[in-house]
C-alpha positions in Angstrom: 67.0 137.9 154.0 62.9 139.4 151.8 60.0 136.8 151.5 59.2 136.5 150.2 61.8 137.7 149.9 62.4 140.3 152.0 61.0 143.1 150.0 63.9 145.4 150.7 65.3 148.5 149.2 68.7 149.2 147.7 69.6 152.0 150.1 70.9 149.4 152.6 67.7 148.6 154.4 67.3 145.1 153.1 67.2 142.6 150.4 64.6 144.3 148.2 61.7 143.4 146.0 63.9 141.2 143.8 64.6 138.8 146.6 61.1 139.4 147.9 59.9 137.6 144.8 62.6 134.9 145.4 61.1 134.1 148.8 57.5 134.5 147.5 57.6 131.2 145.6 55.7 128.3 147.1 55.3 124.6 146.7 52.5 122.7 144.9 53.0 119.0 145.2 51.1 115.7 144.6 48.9 114.1 147.2 50.7 112.3 150.0 51.9 108.7 149.9 53.2 108.7 153.4 52.3 105.8 155.8 50.1 107.4 158.3 48.6 104.2 159.8 49.9 105.0 163.3 48.2 108.4 163.3 51.5 110.1 164.2 51.6 112.3 161.1 48.6 113.9 159.5 47.8 117.0 157.4 47.8 120.3 159.2 46.4 123.7 158.2 45.7 127.0 159.9 42.3 126.8 161.6 42.2 130.3 163.0 44.4 133.4 163.3 44.3 136.8 164.8 46.5 139.8 165.1 48.8 139.8 168.1 48.6 143.5 169.1 50.6 143.1 172.3 53.8 142.0 170.5 53.3 144.4 167.6 52.8 147.3 170.0 55.8 146.3 172.1 58.1 146.7 169.2 56.5 150.0 168.3 56.9 151.2 171.9 60.6 150.2 172.0 61.4 151.6 168.6 59.7 154.9 169.3 61.5 155.4 172.7 63.6 158.5 172.4 65.6 158.0 175.6 68.5 156.5 173.7 70.0 157.2 170.3 72.1 154.0 169.8 69.3 151.4 170.0 67.0 149.6 167.5 64.3 151.7 165.9 63.4 149.3 163.0 64.6 146.3 161.1 63.7 143.1 159.3 64.8 139.5 159.1 63.0 138.8 162.4 64.2 135.7 164.3 64.1 134.9 168.0 65.5 132.4 170.5 64.8 131.8 174.2 67.9 131.9 176.4 68.4 129.5 179.4 67.6 132.4 181.9 64.2 133.1 180.3 65.2 136.1 178.2 64.3 136.1 174.5 67.0 137.4 172.1 65.6 138.9 168.9 67.9 138.9 165.9 67.5 141.3 163.0 69.3 141.9 159.7 69.5 145.4 158.2 68.6 147.7 161.2 68.0 151.4 161.8 69.5 153.0 164.9 69.3 156.6 166.0 66.6 159.0 167.1 62.9 158.7 166.4 60.8 161.8 166.5 57.1 162.2 167.5 54.6 163.2 164.8 53.8 165.2 162.8 56.7 164.4 160.4 58.3 167.0 158.2 55.6 166.8 155.6 52.8 167.1 158.1 51.7 163.5 158.3 50.8 161.9 161.7 53.6 159.4 161.7 56.6 159.1 164.0 59.7 159.6 161.9 63.5 159.5 161.7 66.0 161.7 160.0 67.2 160.4 156.6 70.8 160.4 158.0 69.9 158.0 160.8 72.6 155.2 161.0 71.9 151.8 159.5 73.8 148.6 160.4 73.7 145.2 158.8 72.6 143.3 161.9 71.4 143.8 165.5 70.1 142.0 168.5 67.5 143.1 171.0 67.0 141.6 174.5 63.4 141.0 175.8 62.7 140.1 179.4 59.2 139.1 180.7 57.7 140.2 177.4 59.3 143.7 177.5 62.1 144.8 175.2 64.8 146.3 177.3 68.1 146.8 175.4 70.0 146.6 172.1 73.4 144.9 172.1 76.2 147.0 170.6 75.5 147.0 166.9 76.4 145.5 164.5 76.7 142.4 166.7 78.4 140.4 163.9 81.1 142.4 162.1 81.5 142.4 158.4 83.8 139.5 157.4 85.6 141.5 154.7 85.2 144.7 152.7 82.2 144.5 150.5 80.7 141.6 152.5 78.2 141.5 155.4 76.5 139.1 157.7 72.8 138.6 158.2 71.8 136.5 161.2 69.0 134.0 160.7 67.9 131.1 163.0 69.6 130.4 166.3 69.5 127.8 169.1 71.0 127.1 172.5 73.0 123.9 172.5 75.9 122.2 174.3 79.3 123.8 173.5 80.2 120.3 172.1 78.3 117.0 172.0 77.8 115.8 175.5 79.1 119.0 177.1 77.3 120.4 180.2 78.2 124.0 179.1 75.7 125.7 176.9 76.3 128.4 174.3 74.2 130.2 171.7 74.7 129.3 168.1 73.6 131.8 165.5 73.4 131.0 161.8 74.8 133.7 159.5 74.3 134.4 155.9 77.3 136.0 154.2 76.6 138.0 151.1 79.0 140.0 148.9 78.3 143.2 147.0 77.6 142.6 143.3 76.3 143.9 140.0 72.9 143.3 138.6 71.0 141.1 139.0 72.9 140.7 142.4 72.3 144.2 143.6 71.2 142.9 147.0 74.3 140.8 147.4 75.8 137.6 146.0 75.2 134.6 148.2 78.6 133.6 149.5 78.6 131.3 152.6 76.8 130.1 155.6 78.6 130.7 159.0 77.8 129.8 162.6 78.6 132.2 165.4 79.2 131.0 168.9 77.9 133.4 171.5 78.7 133.0 175.2 76.0 132.7 177.9 74.7 134.6 179.8 76.7 137.6 178.7 76.0 137.3 175.0 79.6 137.9 173.8 80.5 136.8 170.3 83.3 134.3 170.7 83.9 133.1 167.2 82.5 132.5 163.8 83.0 129.4 161.7 82.3 128.9 158.0 80.3 125.7 157.7 79.2 125.9 154.0 81.3 127.9 151.5 79.6 128.6 148.1 82.2 130.8 146.5 83.4 128.0 144.2 79.9 127.5 142.8 80.1 129.4 139.5 76.4 130.2 139.1 75.3 132.4 142.1 71.7 131.3 141.5 72.7 127.8 142.4 74.4 128.8 145.7 72.6 127.6 148.8 72.5 129.4 152.2 71.3 127.5 155.2 69.6 128.7 158.3 66.3 130.3 157.5 64.8 128.0 160.1 65.8 125.2 162.5 63.8 122.3 163.8 65.0 120.0 166.6 64.1 116.3 166.8 65.6 113.2 168.3 69.0 114.7 169.0 69.3 116.3 165.5 69.0 119.9 164.4 67.4 120.1 160.9 68.6 123.3 159.2 66.6 124.5 156.2 67.9 126.8 153.4 67.3 128.0 149.9 68.9 129.3 146.7 68.4 132.5 144.8 67.1 131.2 141.5 64.5 134.0 141.2 67.3 136.6 141.0 68.0 135.4 137.5 64.3 135.3 136.6 63.6 131.6 137.2 60.0 131.0 138.1 60.9 129.6 141.5 63.8 129.0 143.9 64.5 125.7 145.6 64.6 124.6 149.2 67.2 122.3 150.9 67.8 120.7 154.3 70.8 119.6 156.3 71.1 118.0 159.7 73.6 118.3 162.6 73.8 116.4 165.8 73.1 118.4 169.0 76.2 120.4 169.9 77.7 120.3 166.4 76.4 123.3 164.6 79.8 125.1 164.7 81.6 122.0 163.4 81.6 121.8 159.6 82.4 118.1 159.7 79.3 117.4 161.7 77.0 118.7 159.0 75.1 116.2 156.8 73.2 117.2 153.7 70.2 115.5 152.0 71.4 114.4 148.6 68.0 113.1 147.4 68.5 109.6 148.7 70.4 109.8 152.0 72.2 112.0 154.5 75.9 112.5 153.7 78.7 114.7 154.9 80.3 116.8 152.2 77.5 115.9 149.7 76.1 118.4 147.3 72.6 119.1 148.7 69.6 118.3 146.5 66.4 120.3 146.6 63.6 119.0 148.7 61.1 121.5 147.2 60.9 123.2 143.8 61.0 122.2 140.2 62.1 125.6 138.8 59.0 125.9 136.7 56.1 126.6 139.0 56.9 125.0 142.4 59.4 126.0 145.1 60.0 128.2 148.1 62.5 131.0 148.8 65.1 131.2 151.5 62.9 133.0 154.1 60.3 130.4 155.0 59.8 128.9 158.4 59.2 125.3 159.6 57.8 124.1 162.9 56.9 120.6 164.1 53.6 119.7 165.7 53.6 116.1 166.9 55.2 114.2 164.0 54.0 116.7 161.4 56.3 119.4 159.9 54.5 122.6 158.9 56.1 125.1 156.6 55.0 128.8 156.3 55.8 131.0 153.4 54.3 133.8 151.4 51.8 132.7 148.8 52.6 132.4 145.1 51.5 134.8 142.3 49.9 138.1 142.9 49.2 137.3 146.5 52.9 136.7 147.2 53.4 140.0 149.0 50.2 140.0 151.0 49.3 136.4 151.9 50.8 133.7 154.1 50.2 130.0 153.2 51.3 126.7 154.7 52.4 123.2 153.7 53.0 120.0 155.6 55.1 116.9 155.5 55.9 113.8 157.6 59.6 114.4 157.2 62.0 117.3 156.8 63.0 115.8 153.4 59.4 115.8 152.1 57.4 115.2 150.2 55.7 118.5 151.1 51.9 118.9 150.5 49.9 122.0 150.0 49.2 124.8 149.9 46.7 124.6 152.7 44.4 127.4 154.0 46.1 130.8 153.7 45.5 134.2 155.4 46.3 137.8 154.7 47.6 139.7 157.8 47.0 143.4 158.2 49.2 145.8 156.3 49.6 149.6 156.7 48.4 151.9 154.0 50.6 152.6 151.0 52.7 150.7 148.6 53.9 148.1 151.1 54.7 144.4 151.1 54.7 141.6 153.7 57.5 139.1 153.7 59.6 136.7 155.8 57.0 134.9 157.9 58.8 133.4 160.9 57.4 131.3 163.7 58.4 131.8 167.3 57.5 128.6 169.2 59.2 129.9 172.4 56.5 132.5 172.7 53.6 130.2 171.9 51.0 129.2 174.6 47.6 127.8 174.9 48.0 125.8 171.7 48.5 129.0 169.6 51.6 129.6 167.5 53.1 133.1 167.2 54.2 134.1 163.7 55.9 137.4 162.7 56.0 139.0 159.3 58.1 141.9 158.1 56.8 145.0 156.3 58.6 147.3 153.9 58.0 149.8 151.2 57.3 147.9 147.9 59.0 150.1 145.4 62.8 150.6 145.4 62.6 154.2 144.3 61.8 156.4 147.3 62.0 153.5 149.8 64.5 155.2 152.1 62.5 158.4 152.3 59.2 156.5 153.0 60.8 154.4 155.7 62.1 157.5 157.3 58.9 159.5 157.2 57.0 156.6 158.7 59.1 154.4 161.0 56.4 151.8 161.5 56.9 150.6 158.0 60.1 148.8 158.8 59.2 146.8 161.9 57.8 143.3 162.5 54.1 142.6 163.0 52.7 139.5 164.7 49.8 137.2 164.5 48.9 134.1 166.6 47.4 131.1 164.9 46.0 127.7 165.7 46.8 124.6 163.6 44.3 121.8 163.2 43.9 118.7 161.1 43.2 119.4 157.5 39.7 118.8 156.2 
């Protein structure tokens, strides 16, 4: 998971700049033709934003805590879900564990640091209670499905074990990728899975493949679902994207599926938007992207405010690794309109990139929406060394923002 595309490095700490460019694509569309006569859906844009130092500092505090050597010290692919007992579970993709040392680092800089031999796992989960991170579940939480393959967790939600059931479980969407050769040095998209996790003990019970892409000959046409979820009227809308940028297409494309509440782990319950209607077993058709100059990557985020859907992604062009922009629609299937007002959150010094903007509605309050973005070293060469000498480079940062009618 980069964003825009997860600007990750080849040493195992993420997707890399190649996918970062994948996820950096954005949508430019025509003016809306939606019927807004009832006032239920209207354009939305970011009216104001500010850094959320409390959340950013909490991840720095937890990551720098040297009392344990088997917990999270850095990661990306930041997603979160609130559990029924009030805890928040944070899900990460490539993750550093191990010891963090106080500054100065070995070259005399005033950064907390980790040894270059620190363990790295493909995924992790960290538990927060009352705003304080308290523990890392045994990592990796989701085991590799086969040699040369791995799982990256993305969006998650609590839902009935089955439609109508009174028992709740946690469903976690997983992206399966397989080791490959250039241009797939960050993994070939392989399948979307759904893990069922018991509550409240957070034990992985099972994983189910819901969308297998191995028979799609062109890897750049393979779609992975789960970058973001939106719930509405008994349905869970699941967004995803392809990897067109990996083969130097100007833009990747975005897709959407829907599943009735309680059915995420049932492949037969999934319906895909085929361009005209929802259909089970259909080949999904892109809702964003023309492969020339429009589109989004697979690490965008969507929220719903009233009847308006708002999409956040990294901006296009040269600003794509520094600037977050937004789009809006009256339907998950589009048309999507924008870009609207954008903003450039703070970045540390050095050759770094921002990517993977993700919203966290469960943490939002007073009309302000919490959004995280991941930070990584921009260049592949030397990335592992730079992430080790300054541990703050591979941790999420947060902003809070307020949406308002456009204009």
